[in-house]
C-alpha positions in Angstrom: 5.8 -30.8 3.2 5.7 -27.9 5.7 4.9 -24.7 3.9 6.4 -21.6 5.6 6.9 -17.9 4.8 8.3 -14.8 6.3 6.6 -11.4 5.9 8.6 -8.2 5.7 7.9 -4.5 5.4 10.4 -2.6 3.4 10.5 1.2 3.4 12.7 3.0 0.9 14.8 -0.2 0.5 15.3 -0.7 4.3 13.7 -3.7 6.1 11.8 -2.1 9.0 9.8 -5.0 10.3 9.5 -8.8 9.8 7.5 -11.7 11.1 8.9 -14.9 12.4 8.6 -18.0 10.2 4.9 -18.5 9.7 3.1 -21.7 8.9 -0.4 -22.4 7.8 -1.8 -23.3 11.2 -0.5 -20.1 12.9 -2.5 -17.0 13.8 -2.0 -14.0 11.5 1.0 -11.7 12.4 0.2 -8.1 13.0 2.5 -5.2 12.2 2.4 -1.7 13.7 5.0 0.3 11.7 5.2 4.1 11.7 6.1 5.5 8.3 9.0 8.0 8.5 8.3 11.5 7.2 9.4 11.8 3.6 9.1 8.1 2.8 8.7 7.4 -0.9 8.1 3.7 -1.2 6.7 0.9 0.9 6.8 -2.7 -0.1 5.0 -5.6 1.5 7.3 -8.6 0.8 6.9 -12.3 1.4 9.8 -14.8 1.2 10.1 -18.5 1.8 10.7 -19.6 5.3 14.1 -21.1 4.6 13.1 -24.4 3.2 12.3 -23.4 -0.4 9.1 -22.1 -1.8 7.3 -25.4 -2.6 3.7 -25.3 -1.5 4.2 -21.9 0.1 1.1 -19.6 0.2 1.0 -16.1 1.7 -1.7 -13.4 1.9 -1.5 -9.8 3.2 -5.2 -10.0 4.2 -6.7 -6.6 5.1 -3.4 -4.7 4.7 -4.1 -1.1 5.2 -2.9 2.2 6.6 -4.2 4.5 9.3 -3.6 8.2 8.9 -3.4 10.0 12.1 
């Protein structure tokens, strides 16, 4: 009845950032994460918001990286 998800960024198996529980009517959550030197793997993960995954929908819209 109330779809909800949590977004997480995982680097080399370690959760480095996460969103609060997000619902369909909420504004997009923005992440600003520095990649540690020597990182080998980054995963953009979405899990259910604690009430099961029925009707959940998630989208990493415009995910990208800035090299500086």
